PyMOL Python script that loads the backbone (N, CA, C, O; Angstrom):
from pymol import cmd

cmd.read_pdbstr("""\
ATOM      1  N   TYR A   1       5.989   4.637  -6.241  1.00  0.00           N
ATOM      2  CA  TYR A   1       5.833   3.400  -6.922  1.00  0.00           C
ATOM      3  C   TYR A   1       7.142   3.115  -7.591  1.00  0.00           C
ATOM      4  O   TYR A   1       7.669   3.993  -8.274  1.00  0.00           O
ATOM      5  N   ILE A   2       7.731   1.875  -7.428  1.00  0.00           N
ATOM      6  CA  ILE A   2       8.943   1.491  -8.116  1.00  0.00           C
ATOM      7  C   ILE A   2       8.702   0.075  -8.583  1.00  0.00           C
ATOM      8  O   ILE A   2       8.169  -0.752  -7.843  1.00  0.00           O
ATOM      9  N   LYS A   3       9.090  -0.200  -9.798  1.00  0.00           N
ATOM     10  CA  LYS A   3       9.009  -1.469 -10.431  1.00  0.00           C
ATOM     11  C   LYS A   3      10.371  -1.909 -10.927  1.00  0.00           C
ATOM     12  O   LYS A   3      11.117  -1.176 -11.576  1.00  0.00           O
ATOM     13  N   VAL A   4      10.653  -3.205 -10.563  1.00  0.00           N
ATOM     14  CA  VAL A   4      12.008  -3.800 -10.884  1.00  0.00           C
ATOM     15  C   VAL A   4      11.699  -5.117 -11.492  1.00  0.00           C
ATOM     16  O   VAL A   4      10.783  -5.817 -11.059  1.00  0.00           O
ATOM     17  N   GLU A   5      12.473  -5.475 -12.522  1.00  0.00           N
ATOM     18  CA  GLU A   5      12.381  -6.891 -13.039  1.00  0.00           C
ATOM     19  C   GLU A   5      13.743  -7.473 -12.810  1.00  0.00           C
ATOM     20  O   GLU A   5      14.751  -6.796 -13.012  1.00  0.00           O
ATOM     21  N   SER A   6      13.797  -8.750 -12.379  1.00  0.00           N
ATOM     22  CA  SER A   6      15.089  -9.400 -12.129  1.00  0.00           C
ATOM     23  C   SER A   6      15.043 -10.783 -12.713  1.00  0.00           C
ATOM     24  O   SER A   6      13.966 -11.352 -12.894  1.00  0.00           O
ATOM     25  N   ASP A   7      16.189 -11.326 -13.006  1.00  0.00           N
ATOM     26  CA  ASP A   7      16.412 -12.742 -13.357  1.00  0.00           C
ATOM     27  C   ASP A   7      17.513 -13.269 -12.489  1.00  0.00           C
ATOM     28  O   ASP A   7      18.677 -12.955 -12.738  1.00  0.00           O
ATOM     29  N   LEU A   8      17.206 -14.069 -11.467  1.00  0.00           N
ATOM     30  CA  LEU A   8      18.149 -14.549 -10.501  1.00  0.00           C
ATOM     31  C   LEU A   8      18.470 -16.096 -10.631  1.00  0.00           C
ATOM     32  O   LEU A   8      17.579 -16.909 -10.879  1.00  0.00           O
ATOM     33  N   LYS A   9      19.705 -16.432 -10.460  1.00  0.00           N
ATOM     34  CA  LYS A   9      20.085 -17.810 -10.508  1.00  0.00           C
ATOM     35  C   LYS A   9      19.764 -18.493  -9.138  1.00  0.00           C
ATOM     36  O   LYS A   9      19.567 -19.708  -9.097  1.00  0.00           O
ATOM     37  N   SER A  10      19.713 -17.735  -8.045  1.00  0.00           N
ATOM     38  CA  SER A  10      19.407 -18.263  -6.740  1.00  0.00           C
ATOM     39  C   SER A  10      18.543 -17.205  -5.999  1.00  0.00           C
ATOM     40  O   SER A  10      18.471 -16.031  -6.362  1.00  0.00           O
ATOM     41  N   PRO A  11      17.901 -17.725  -4.935  1.00  0.00           N
ATOM     42  CA  PRO A  11      17.111 -16.725  -4.146  1.00  0.00           C
ATOM     43  C   PRO A  11      18.024 -15.590  -3.598  1.00  0.00           C
ATOM     44  O   PRO A  11      19.197 -15.835  -3.318  1.00  0.00           O
ATOM     45  N   ALA A  12      17.500 -14.372  -3.446  1.00  0.00           N
ATOM     46  CA  ALA A  12      18.241 -13.269  -2.971  1.00  0.00           C
ATOM     47  C   ALA A  12      17.406 -12.353  -2.075  1.00  0.00           C
ATOM     48  O   ALA A  12      16.204 -12.551  -1.901  1.00  0.00           O
ATOM     49  N   PHE A  13      18.037 -11.408  -1.547  1.00  0.00           N
ATOM     50  CA  PHE A  13      17.439 -10.358  -0.739  1.00  0.00           C
ATOM     51  C   PHE A  13      17.623  -8.991  -1.442  1.00  0.00           C
ATOM     52  O   PHE A  13      18.757  -8.595  -1.710  1.00  0.00           O
ATOM     53  N   ILE A  14      16.574  -8.299  -1.730  1.00  0.00           N
ATOM     54  CA  ILE A  14      16.742  -6.980  -2.370  1.00  0.00           C
ATOM     55  C   ILE A  14      16.503  -5.915  -1.267  1.00  0.00           C
ATOM     56  O   ILE A  14      15.552  -6.016  -0.492  1.00  0.00           O
ATOM     57  N   ALA A  15      17.364  -4.925  -1.220  1.00  0.00           N
ATOM     58  CA  ALA A  15      17.278  -3.775  -0.264  1.00  0.00           C
ATOM     59  C   ALA A  15      17.236  -2.513  -1.111  1.00  0.00           C
ATOM     60  O   ALA A  15      17.876  -2.433  -2.160  1.00  0.00           O
ATOM     61  N   THR A  16      16.487  -1.545  -0.652  1.00  0.00           N
ATOM     62  CA  THR A  16      16.365  -0.295  -1.295  1.00  0.00           C
ATOM     63  C   THR A  16      16.956   0.809  -0.330  1.00  0.00           C
ATOM     64  O   THR A  16      17.204   0.602   0.858  1.00  0.00           O
ATOM     65  N   SER A  17      17.136   1.919  -0.939  1.00  0.00           N
ATOM     66  CA  SER A  17      17.644   3.060  -0.050  1.00  0.00           C
ATOM     67  C   SER A  17      16.402   3.893   0.389  1.00  0.00           C
ATOM     68  O   SER A  17      16.575   4.960   0.978  1.00  0.00           O
ATOM     69  N   ILE A  18      15.171   3.431   0.116  1.00  0.00           N
ATOM     70  CA  ILE A  18      13.956   4.110   0.541  1.00  0.00           C
ATOM     71  C   ILE A  18      13.825   3.778   1.998  1.00  0.00           C
ATOM     72  O   ILE A  18      14.110   2.655   2.415  1.00  0.00           O
ATOM     73  N   GLY A  19      13.393   4.754   2.785  1.00  0.00           N
ATOM     74  CA  GLY A  19      13.184   4.651   4.210  1.00  0.00           C
ATOM     75  C   GLY A  19      12.045   3.643   4.516  1.00  0.00           C
ATOM     76  O   GLY A  19      11.015   3.660   3.842  1.00  0.00           O
ATOM     77  N   TYR A  20      12.219   2.820   5.470  1.00  0.00           N
ATOM     78  CA  TYR A  20      11.164   1.965   5.999  1.00  0.00           C
ATOM     79  C   TYR A  20      10.107   2.862   6.647  1.00  0.00           C
ATOM     80  O   TYR A  20      10.435   3.627   7.555  1.00  0.00           O
ATOM     81  N   TYR A  21       8.860   2.790   6.210  1.00  0.00           N
ATOM     82  CA  TYR A  21       7.752   3.607   6.744  1.00  0.00           C
ATOM     83  C   TYR A  21       6.445   2.942   6.551  1.00  0.00           C
ATOM     84  O   TYR A  21       6.215   2.338   5.503  1.00  0.00           O
ATOM     85  N   PRO A  22       5.576   3.023   7.506  1.00  0.00           N
ATOM     86  CA  PRO A  22       4.274   2.401   7.353  1.00  0.00           C
ATOM     87  C   PRO A  22       3.548   2.850   6.107  1.00  0.00           C
ATOM     88  O   PRO A  22       3.559   4.040   5.793  1.00  0.00           O
ATOM     89  N   GLY A  23       2.902   1.922   5.372  1.00  0.00           N
ATOM     90  CA  GLY A  23       2.259   2.378   4.196  1.00  0.00           C
ATOM     91  C   GLY A  23       2.897   1.808   2.963  1.00  0.00           C
ATOM     92  O   GLY A  23       2.279   1.752   1.900  1.00  0.00           O
ATOM     93  N   TRP A  24       4.189   1.365   3.105  1.00  0.00           N
ATOM     94  CA  TRP A  24       4.850   0.661   1.955  1.00  0.00           C
ATOM     95  C   TRP A  24       4.444  -0.770   1.842  1.00  0.00           C
ATOM     96  O   TRP A  24       4.289  -1.419   2.876  1.00  0.00           O
ATOM     97  N   TRP A  25       4.259  -1.316   0.673  1.00  0.00           N
ATOM     98  CA  TRP A  25       3.943  -2.712   0.420  1.00  0.00           C
ATOM     99  C   TRP A  25       4.836  -3.176  -0.684  1.00  0.00           C
ATOM    100  O   TRP A  25       5.280  -2.377  -1.508  1.00  0.00           O
ATOM    101  N   ILE A  26       5.102  -4.436  -0.715  1.00  0.00           N
ATOM    102  CA  ILE A  26       5.913  -4.995  -1.831  1.00  0.00           C
ATOM    103  C   ILE A  26       5.156  -6.145  -2.491  1.00  0.00           C
ATOM    104  O   ILE A  26       4.661  -7.060  -1.833  1.00  0.00           O
ATOM    105  N   LYS A  27       5.088  -6.057  -3.855  1.00  0.00           N
ATOM    106  CA  LYS A  27       4.365  -7.116  -4.591  1.00  0.00           C
ATOM    107  C   LYS A  27       5.455  -7.861  -5.375  1.00  0.00           C
ATOM    108  O   LYS A  27       6.150  -7.262  -6.196  1.00  0.00           O
ATOM    109  N   VAL A  28       5.601  -9.157  -5.122  1.00  0.00           N
ATOM    110  CA  VAL A  28       6.642 -10.004  -5.814  1.00  0.00           C
ATOM    111  C   VAL A  28       5.848 -11.004  -6.564  1.00  0.00           C
ATOM    112  O   VAL A  28       5.194 -11.877  -5.993  1.00  0.00           O
ATOM    113  N   ASN A  29       5.912 -10.867  -7.848  1.00  0.00           N
ATOM    114  CA  ASN A  29       5.162 -11.838  -8.772  1.00  0.00           C
ATOM    115  C   ASN A  29       3.716 -11.862  -8.460  1.00  0.00           C
ATOM    116  O   ASN A  29       3.122 -12.937  -8.372  1.00  0.00           O
ATOM    117  N   ASP A  30       3.099 -10.684  -8.282  1.00  0.00           N
ATOM    118  CA  ASP A  30       1.675 -10.547  -7.935  1.00  0.00           C
ATOM    119  C   ASP A  30       1.259 -11.183  -6.530  1.00  0.00           C
ATOM    120  O   ASP A  30       0.097 -11.516  -6.297  1.00  0.00           O
ATOM    121  N   LYS A  31       2.224 -11.314  -5.681  1.00  0.00           N
ATOM    122  CA  LYS A  31       1.921 -11.708  -4.261  1.00  0.00           C
ATOM    123  C   LYS A  31       2.347 -10.633  -3.325  1.00  0.00           C
ATOM    124  O   LYS A  31       3.519 -10.258  -3.307  1.00  0.00           O
ATOM    125  N   TRP A  32       1.390 -10.095  -2.504  1.00  0.00           N
ATOM    126  CA  TRP A  32       1.757  -8.981  -1.608  1.00  0.00           C
ATOM    127  C   TRP A  32       2.491  -9.476  -0.411  1.00  0.00           C
ATOM    128  O   TRP A  32       2.246 -10.584   0.066  1.00  0.00           O
ATOM    129  N   THR A  33       3.390  -8.670   0.084  1.00  0.00           N
ATOM    130  CA  THR A  33       4.161  -8.905   1.247  1.00  0.00           C
ATOM    131  C   THR A  33       4.512  -7.614   1.966  1.00  0.00           C
ATOM    132  O   THR A  33       4.528  -6.561   1.328  1.00  0.00           O
ATOM    133  N   ALA A  34       4.785  -7.643   3.226  1.00  0.00           N
ATOM    134  CA  ALA A  34       5.150  -6.519   3.958  1.00  0.00           C
ATOM    135  C   ALA A  34       6.715  -6.401   3.853  1.00  0.00           C
ATOM    136  O   ALA A  34       7.417  -7.411   3.891  1.00  0.00           O
ATOM    137  N   PRO A  35       7.209  -5.213   3.728  1.00  0.00           N
ATOM    138  CA  PRO A  35       8.691  -4.975   3.669  1.00  0.00           C
ATOM    139  C   PRO A  35       9.325  -5.398   4.973  1.00  0.00           C
ATOM    140  O   PRO A  35       8.683  -5.419   6.023  1.00  0.00           O
ATOM    141  N   ILE A  36      10.629  -5.745   4.880  1.00  0.00           N
ATOM    142  CA  ILE A  36      11.413  -6.038   5.997  1.00  0.00           C
ATOM    143  C   ILE A  36      12.333  -4.923   6.225  1.00  0.00           C
ATOM    144  O   ILE A  36      13.029  -4.501   5.302  1.00  0.00           O
ATOM    145  N   GLN A  37      12.382  -4.373   7.515  1.00  0.00           N
ATOM    146  CA  GLN A  37      13.301  -3.272   7.836  1.00  0.00           C
ATOM    147  C   GLN A  37      14.752  -3.710   7.763  1.00  0.00           C
ATOM    148  O   GLN A  37      15.090  -4.742   8.344  1.00  0.00           O
ATOM    149  N   THR A  38      15.556  -3.044   7.138  1.00  0.00           N
ATOM    150  CA  THR A  38      16.941  -3.355   7.027  1.00  0.00           C
ATOM    151  C   THR A  38      17.876  -2.173   7.364  1.00  0.00           C
ATOM    152  O   THR A  38      17.536  -1.026   7.076  1.00  0.00           O
ATOM    153  N   ASN A  39      19.030  -2.437   7.960  1.00  0.00           N
ATOM    154  CA  ASN A  39      19.967  -1.411   8.268  1.00  0.00           C
ATOM    155  C   ASN A  39      19.355  -0.218   8.984  1.00  0.00           C
ATOM    156  O   ASN A  39      19.673   0.919   8.635  1.00  0.00           O
ATOM    157  N   TRP A  40      18.543  -0.413   9.911  1.00  0.00           N
ATOM    158  CA  TRP A  40      17.765   0.603  10.754  1.00  0.00           C
ATOM    159  C   TRP A  40      16.805   1.412  10.019  1.00  0.00           C
ATOM    160  O   TRP A  40      15.804   1.776  10.636  1.00  0.00           O
ATOM    161  N   PHE A  41      16.942   1.750   8.815  1.00  0.00           N
ATOM    162  CA  PHE A  41      16.013   2.713   8.170  1.00  0.00           C
ATOM    163  C   PHE A  41      15.579   2.293   6.752  1.00  0.00           C
ATOM    164  O   PHE A  41      14.643   2.890   6.218  1.00  0.00           O
ATOM    165  N   MET A  42      16.171   1.368   6.168  1.00  0.00           N
ATOM    166  CA  MET A  42      15.783   0.993   4.745  1.00  0.00           C
ATOM    167  C   MET A  42      14.851  -0.158   4.779  1.00  0.00           C
ATOM    168  O   MET A  42      14.556  -0.711   5.838  1.00  0.00           O
ATOM    169  N   MET A  43      14.352  -0.547   3.550  1.00  0.00           N
ATOM    170  CA  MET A  43      13.450  -1.695   3.506  1.00  0.00           C
ATOM    171  C   MET A  43      13.852  -2.634   2.411  1.00  0.00           C
ATOM    172  O   MET A  43      14.611  -2.258   1.518  1.00  0.00           O
ATOM    173  N   GLY A  44      13.368  -3.834   2.457  1.00  0.00           N
ATOM    174  CA  GLY A  44      13.785  -4.874   1.499  1.00  0.00           C
ATOM    175  C   GLY A  44      12.883  -6.086   1.618  1.00  0.00           C
ATOM    176  O   GLY A  44      12.007  -6.157   2.480  1.00  0.00           O
ATOM    177  N   ALA A  45      13.123  -7.044   0.720  1.00  0.00           N
ATOM    178  CA  ALA A  45      12.316  -8.263   0.657  1.00  0.00           C
ATOM    179  C   ALA A  45      13.116  -9.441   0.097  1.00  0.00           C
ATOM    180  O   ALA A  45      14.077  -9.252  -0.650  1.00  0.00           O
ATOM    181  N   TYR A  46      12.717 -10.626   0.458  1.00  0.00           N
ATOM    182  CA  TYR A  46      13.309 -11.823  -0.116  1.00  0.00           C
ATOM    183  C   TYR A  46      12.691 -12.099  -1.502  1.00  0.00           C
ATOM    184  O   TYR A  46      11.482 -11.987  -1.706  1.00  0.00           O
ATOM    185  N   ILE A  47      13.602 -12.472  -2.462  1.00  0.00           N
ATOM    186  CA  ILE A  47      13.050 -12.707  -3.842  1.00  0.00           C
ATOM    187  C   ILE A  47      13.531 -14.033  -4.221  1.00  0.00           C
ATOM    188  O   ILE A  47      14.701 -14.376  -4.049  1.00  0.00           O
ATOM    189  N   PRO A  48      12.519 -14.875  -4.801  1.00  0.00           N
ATOM    190  CA  PRO A  48      12.835 -16.242  -5.231  1.00  0.00           C
ATOM    191  C   PRO A  48      13.742 -16.189  -6.538  1.00  0.00           C
ATOM    192  O   PRO A  48      13.828 -15.213  -7.283  1.00  0.00           O
ATOM    193  N   ALA A  49      14.395 -17.390  -6.689  1.00  0.00           N
ATOM    194  CA  ALA A  49      15.196 -17.556  -7.975  1.00  0.00           C
ATOM    195  C   ALA A  49      14.228 -17.480  -9.206  1.00  0.00           C
ATOM    196  O   ALA A  49      13.021 -17.710  -9.123  1.00  0.00           O
ATOM    197  N   GLY A  50      14.872 -17.139 -10.331  1.00  0.00           N
ATOM    198  CA  GLY A  50      14.098 -17.061 -11.583  1.00  0.00           C
ATOM    199  C   GLY A  50      13.661 -15.618 -12.005  1.00  0.00           C
ATOM    200  O   GLY A  50      14.102 -14.630 -11.418  1.00  0.00           O
ATOM    201  N   LYS A  51      12.824 -15.539 -12.990  1.00  0.00           N
ATOM    202  CA  LYS A  51      12.369 -14.253 -13.361  1.00  0.00           C
ATOM    203  C   LYS A  51      11.295 -13.742 -12.398  1.00  0.00           C
ATOM    204  O   LYS A  51      10.377 -14.457 -11.998  1.00  0.00           O
ATOM    205  N   ASN A  52      11.473 -12.392 -12.030  1.00  0.00           N
ATOM    206  CA  ASN A  52      10.626 -11.835 -11.069  1.00  0.00           C
ATOM    207  C   ASN A  52      10.269 -10.428 -11.468  1.00  0.00           C
ATOM    208  O   ASN A  52      11.013  -9.744 -12.172  1.00  0.00           O
ATOM    209  N   ILE A  53       9.044  -9.991 -10.973  1.00  0.00           N
ATOM    210  CA  ILE A  53       8.627  -8.567 -11.137  1.00  0.00           C
ATOM    211  C   ILE A  53       8.449  -8.178  -9.716  1.00  0.00           C
ATOM    212  O   ILE A  53       7.684  -8.827  -9.002  1.00  0.00           O
ATOM    213  N   ILE A  54       9.133  -7.121  -9.247  1.00  0.00           N
ATOM    214  CA  ILE A  54       9.054  -6.614  -7.940  1.00  0.00           C
ATOM    215  C   ILE A  54       8.506  -5.259  -7.945  1.00  0.00           C
ATOM    216  O   ILE A  54       9.072  -4.423  -8.651  1.00  0.00           O
ATOM    217  N   GLU A  55       7.445  -4.913  -7.230  1.00  0.00           N
ATOM    218  CA  GLU A  55       6.843  -3.637  -7.225  1.00  0.00           C
ATOM    219  C   GLU A  55       6.860  -3.146  -5.832  1.00  0.00           C
ATOM    220  O   GLU A  55       6.464  -3.895  -4.939  1.00  0.00           O
ATOM    221  N   PHE A  56       7.277  -1.968  -5.570  1.00  0.00           N
ATOM    222  CA  PHE A  56       7.186  -1.258  -4.273  1.00  0.00           C
ATOM    223  C   PHE A  56       6.122  -0.221  -4.345  1.00  0.00           C
ATOM    224  O   PHE A  56       6.269   0.743  -5.097  1.00  0.00           O
ATOM    225  N   VAL A  57       5.004  -0.366  -3.574  1.00  0.00           N
ATOM    226  CA  VAL A  57       3.867   0.429  -3.665  1.00  0.00           C
ATOM    227  C   VAL A  57       3.659   1.158  -2.316  1.00  0.00           C
ATOM    228  O   VAL A  57       3.671   0.516  -1.265  1.00  0.00           O
ATOM    229  N   TYR A  58       3.464   2.531  -2.341  1.00  0.00           N
ATOM    230  CA  TYR A  58       3.213   3.310  -1.249  1.00  0.00           C
ATOM    231  C   TYR A  58       1.777   3.678  -1.172  1.00  0.00           C
ATOM    232  O   TYR A  58       1.282   4.350  -2.077  1.00  0.00           O
ATOM    233  N   ILE A  59       1.061   3.277  -0.137  1.00  0.00           N
ATOM    234  CA  ILE A  59      -0.335   3.555   0.114  1.00  0.00           C
ATOM    235  C   ILE A  59      -0.496   4.291   1.410  1.00  0.00           C
ATOM    236  O   ILE A  59      -0.557   3.665   2.468  1.00  0.00           O
ATOM    237  N   PRO A  60      -0.568   5.605   1.365  1.00  0.00           N
ATOM    238  CA  PRO A  60      -0.616   6.305   2.685  1.00  0.00           C
ATOM    239  C   PRO A  60      -1.932   6.105   3.372  1.00  0.00           C
ATOM    240  O   PRO A  60      -2.997   6.154   2.757  1.00  0.00           O
ATOM    241  N   TYR A  61      -1.839   5.876   4.684  1.00  0.00           N
ATOM    242  CA  TYR A  61      -3.011   5.517   5.413  1.00  0.00           C
ATOM    243  C   TYR A  61      -3.969   6.709   5.552  1.00  0.00           C
ATOM    244  O   TYR A  61      -5.183   6.542   5.670  1.00  0.00           O
ATOM    245  N   GLY A  62      -3.393   7.898   5.534  1.00  0.00           N
ATOM    246  CA  GLY A  62      -4.308   9.137   5.676  1.00  0.00           C
ATOM    247  C   GLY A  62      -5.180   9.214   4.361  1.00  0.00           C
ATOM    248  O   GLY A  62      -6.305   9.705   4.447  1.00  0.00           O
ATOM    249  N   VAL A  63      -4.752   8.793   3.257  1.00  0.00           N
ATOM    250  CA  VAL A  63      -5.599   8.860   2.067  1.00  0.00           C
ATOM    251  C   VAL A  63      -6.717   7.882   2.173  1.00  0.00           C
ATOM    252  O   VAL A  63      -7.852   8.205   1.822  1.00  0.00           O
ATOM    253  N   ILE A  64      -6.439   6.679   2.651  1.00  0.00           N
ATOM    254  CA  ILE A  64      -7.512   5.706   2.860  1.00  0.00           C
ATOM    255  C   ILE A  64      -8.490   6.172   3.772  1.00  0.00           C
ATOM    256  O   ILE A  64      -9.688   6.095   3.500  1.00  0.00           O
ATOM    257  N   ILE A  65      -8.046   6.677   4.892  1.00  0.00           N
ATOM    258  CA  ILE A  65      -9.006   7.173   5.874  1.00  0.00           C
ATOM    259  C   ILE A  65      -9.854   8.371   5.356  1.00  0.00           C
ATOM    260  O   ILE A  65     -11.042   8.470   5.662  1.00  0.00           O
ATOM    261  N   GLY A  66      -9.248   9.240   4.598  1.00  0.00           N
ATOM    262  CA  GLY A  66      -9.942  10.270   3.944  1.00  0.00           C
ATOM    263  C   GLY A  66     -10.998   9.874   3.002  1.00  0.00           C
ATOM    264  O   GLY A  66     -12.107  10.408   3.026  1.00  0.00           O
ATOM    265  N   ILE A  67     -10.678   8.958   2.183  1.00  0.00           N
ATOM    266  CA  ILE A  67     -11.619   8.355   1.246  1.00  0.00           C
ATOM    267  C   ILE A  67     -12.815   7.723   1.928  1.00  0.00           C
ATOM    268  O   ILE A  67     -13.962   7.918   1.526  1.00  0.00           O
ATOM    269  N   LEU A  68     -12.520   6.964   2.965  1.00  0.00           N
ATOM    270  CA  LEU A  68     -13.657   6.395   3.753  1.00  0.00           C
ATOM    271  C   LEU A  68     -14.551   7.487   4.353  1.00  0.00           C
ATOM    272  O   LEU A  68     -15.780   7.406   4.337  1.00  0.00           O
ATOM    273  N   TYR A  69     -13.847   8.545   4.900  1.00  0.00           N
ATOM    274  CA  TYR A  69     -14.614   9.575   5.480  1.00  0.00           C
ATOM    275  C   TYR A  69     -15.536  10.284   4.417  1.00  0.00           C
ATOM    276  O   TYR A  69     -16.671  10.648   4.726  1.00  0.00           O
ATOM    277  N   ILE A  70     -15.021  10.466   3.169  1.00  0.00           N
ATOM    278  CA  ILE A  70     -15.818  11.053   2.172  1.00  0.00           C
ATOM    279  C   ILE A  70     -16.987  10.260   1.788  1.00  0.00           C
ATOM    280  O   ILE A  70     -18.083  10.784   1.590  1.00  0.00           O
ATOM    281  N   ILE A  71     -16.754   8.923   1.674  1.00  0.00           N
ATOM    282  CA  ILE A  71     -17.784   7.937   1.284  1.00  0.00           C
ATOM    283  C   ILE A  71     -18.962   7.909   2.414  1.00  0.00           C
ATOM    284  O   ILE A  71     -20.154   7.909   2.107  1.00  0.00           O
ATOM    285  N   MET A  72     -18.509   7.888   3.696  1.00  0.00           N
ATOM    286  CA  MET A  72     -19.483   7.950   4.802  1.00  0.00           C
ATOM    287  C   MET A  72     -20.272   9.188   4.749  1.00  0.00           C
ATOM    288  O   MET A  72     -21.496   9.142   4.878  1.00  0.00           O
ATOM    289  N   SER A  73     -19.586  10.389   4.552  1.00  0.00           N
ATOM    290  CA  SER A  73     -20.333  11.633   4.527  1.00  0.00           C
ATOM    291  C   SER A  73     -21.248  11.670   3.388  1.00  0.00           C
ATOM    292  O   SER A  73     -22.367  12.149   3.570  1.00  0.00           O
ATOM    293  N   LEU A  74     -20.913  11.219   2.220  1.00  0.00           N
ATOM    294  CA  LEU A  74     -21.793  11.151   1.091  1.00  0.00           C
ATOM    295  C   LEU A  74     -22.997  10.267   1.360  1.00  0.00           C
ATOM    296  O   LEU A  74     -24.122  10.643   1.031  1.00  0.00           O
ATOM    297  N   LEU A  75     -22.793   9.147   1.928  1.00  0.00           N
ATOM    298  CA  LEU A  75     -23.986   8.252   2.205  1.00  0.00           C
ATOM    299  C   LEU A  75     -24.878   8.937   3.275  1.00  0.00           C
ATOM    300  O   LEU A  75     -26.103   8.856   3.174  1.00  0.00           O
ATOM    301  N   ALA A  76     -24.297   9.606   4.291  1.00  0.00           N
ATOM    302  CA  ALA A  76     -25.168  10.371   5.256  1.00  0.00           C
ATOM    303  C   ALA A  76     -25.933  11.421   4.517  1.00  0.00           C
ATOM    304  O   ALA A  76     -27.149  11.529   4.670  1.00  0.00           O
ATOM    305  N   TRP A  77     -25.253  12.192   3.726  1.00  0.00           N
ATOM    306  CA  TRP A  77     -25.997  13.260   2.986  1.00  0.00           C
ATOM    307  C   TRP A  77     -27.061  12.718   2.070  1.00  0.00           C
ATOM    308  O   TRP A  77     -28.124  13.325   1.946  1.00  0.00           O
ATOM    309  N   LEU A  78     -26.816  11.601   1.424  1.00  0.00           N
ATOM    310  CA  LEU A  78     -27.874  10.968   0.645  1.00  0.00           C
ATOM    311  C   LEU A  78     -29.044  10.485   1.457  1.00  0.00           C
ATOM    312  O   LEU A  78     -30.191  10.630   1.037  1.00  0.00           O
ATOM    313  N   PHE A  79     -28.780   9.914   2.612  1.00  0.00           N
ATOM    314  CA  PHE A  79     -29.831   9.471   3.512  1.00  0.00           C
ATOM    315  C   PHE A  79     -30.668  10.698   4.030  1.00  0.00           C
ATOM    316  O   PHE A  79     -31.893  10.603   4.110  1.00  0.00           O
ATOM    317  N   ILE A  80     -30.019  11.827   4.373  1.00  0.00           N
ATOM    318  CA  ILE A  80     -30.765  12.983   4.853  1.00  0.00           C
ATOM    319  C   ILE A  80     -31.540  13.524   3.733  1.00  0.00           C
ATOM    320  O   ILE A  80     -32.644  13.996   4.001  1.00  0.00           O
ATOM    321  N   LYS A  81     -31.104  13.528   2.439  1.00  0.00           N
ATOM    322  CA  LYS A  81     -31.804  14.120   1.368  1.00  0.00           C
ATOM    323  C   LYS A  81     -33.057  13.247   1.029  1.00  0.00           C
ATOM    324  O   LYS A  81     -34.165  13.745   0.827  1.00  0.00           O
ATOM    325  N   LYS A  82     -32.791  11.883   0.983  1.00  0.00           N
ATOM    326  CA  LYS A  82     -33.792  10.974   0.606  1.00  0.00           C
ATOM    327  C   LYS A  82     -34.975  10.993   1.649  1.00  0.00           C
ATOM    328  O   LYS A  82     -36.140  11.101   1.266  1.00  0.00           O
ATOM    329  N   THR A  83     -34.647  10.890   2.936  1.00  0.00           N
ATOM    330  CA  THR A  83     -35.729  10.769   3.986  1.00  0.00           C
ATOM    331  C   THR A  83     -36.228  12.088   4.401  1.00  0.00           C
ATOM    332  O   THR A  83     -37.127  12.144   5.241  1.00  0.00           O
ATOM    333  N   ASN A  84     -35.702  13.206   3.864  1.00  0.00           N
ATOM    334  CA  ASN A  84     -36.118  14.563   4.281  1.00  0.00           C
ATOM    335  C   ASN A  84     -35.943  14.717   5.730  1.00  0.00           C
ATOM    336  O   ASN A  84     -36.730  15.396   6.389  1.00  0.00           O
ATOM    337  N   PHE A  85     -34.905  14.092   6.266  1.00  0.00           N
ATOM    338  CA  PHE A  85     -34.623  14.213   7.717  1.00  0.00           C
ATOM    339  C   PHE A  85     -34.188  15.569   8.065  1.00  0.00           C
ATOM    340  O   PHE A  85     -33.311  16.139   7.417  1.00  0.00           O
ATOM    341  N   LYS A  86     -34.809  16.130   9.125  1.00  0.00           N
ATOM    342  CA  LYS A  86     -34.383  17.514   9.598  1.00  0.00           C
ATOM    343  C   LYS A  86     -33.559  17.409  10.895  1.00  0.00           C
ATOM    344  O   LYS A  86     -33.996  16.896  11.926  1.00  0.00           O
ATOM    345  N   VAL A  87     -32.313  17.947  10.753  1.00  0.00           N
ATOM    346  CA  VAL A  87     -31.543  17.905  12.010  1.00  0.00           C
ATOM    347  C   VAL A  87     -31.864  18.958  12.955  1.00  0.00           C
ATOM    348  O   VAL A  87     -31.874  18.708  14.160  1.00  0.00           O
ATOM    349  N   LEU A  88     -32.136  20.148  12.495  1.00  0.00           N
ATOM    350  CA  LEU A  88     -32.622  21.314  13.477  1.00  0.00           C
ATOM    351  C   LEU A  88     -34.043  21.610  13.060  1.00  0.00           C
ATOM    352  O   LEU A  88     -34.333  21.643  11.865  1.00  0.00           O
ATOM    353  N   ASN A  89     -34.953  21.828  14.022  1.00  0.00           N
ATOM    354  CA  ASN A  89     -36.301  22.067  13.700  1.00  0.00           C
ATOM    355  C   ASN A  89     -36.588  23.595  13.957  1.00  0.00           C
ATOM    356  O   ASN A  89     -37.710  24.056  13.746  1.00  0.00           O
TER     357      ASN A  89
END
""", "prot")
cmd.dss("prot")
cmd.show_as("cartoon", "prot")
cmd.util.cbc("prot")
cmd.orient("prot")
C-alpha cells in the first residue's frame, strides 16, 4: 500500500518503480482504476490537475480465492451440522 498526495498545475502521469503485476489497483481521489504498464515493467496512472490523493493498493488474487474457499467450506460445514447429513453410512 502506497499513498501519495499531490498538487498539480496541469494533468500529469505518475510512474512508480514498483513492478507491474496483476493484483495492483490505483485509487485516484476515491475512483478506482487499473494501472498502466510503463517502461516494460513499472506501473503508473494519469493524474488530473489540482489536489489529488493517489493510493496504490495490492490485492493478491490468491488471498481472495482463499477467503472464498474458507467461506464456502464454513457454509458447507454448517449445512452438514444443521441437517445432520451423513456423508458415510
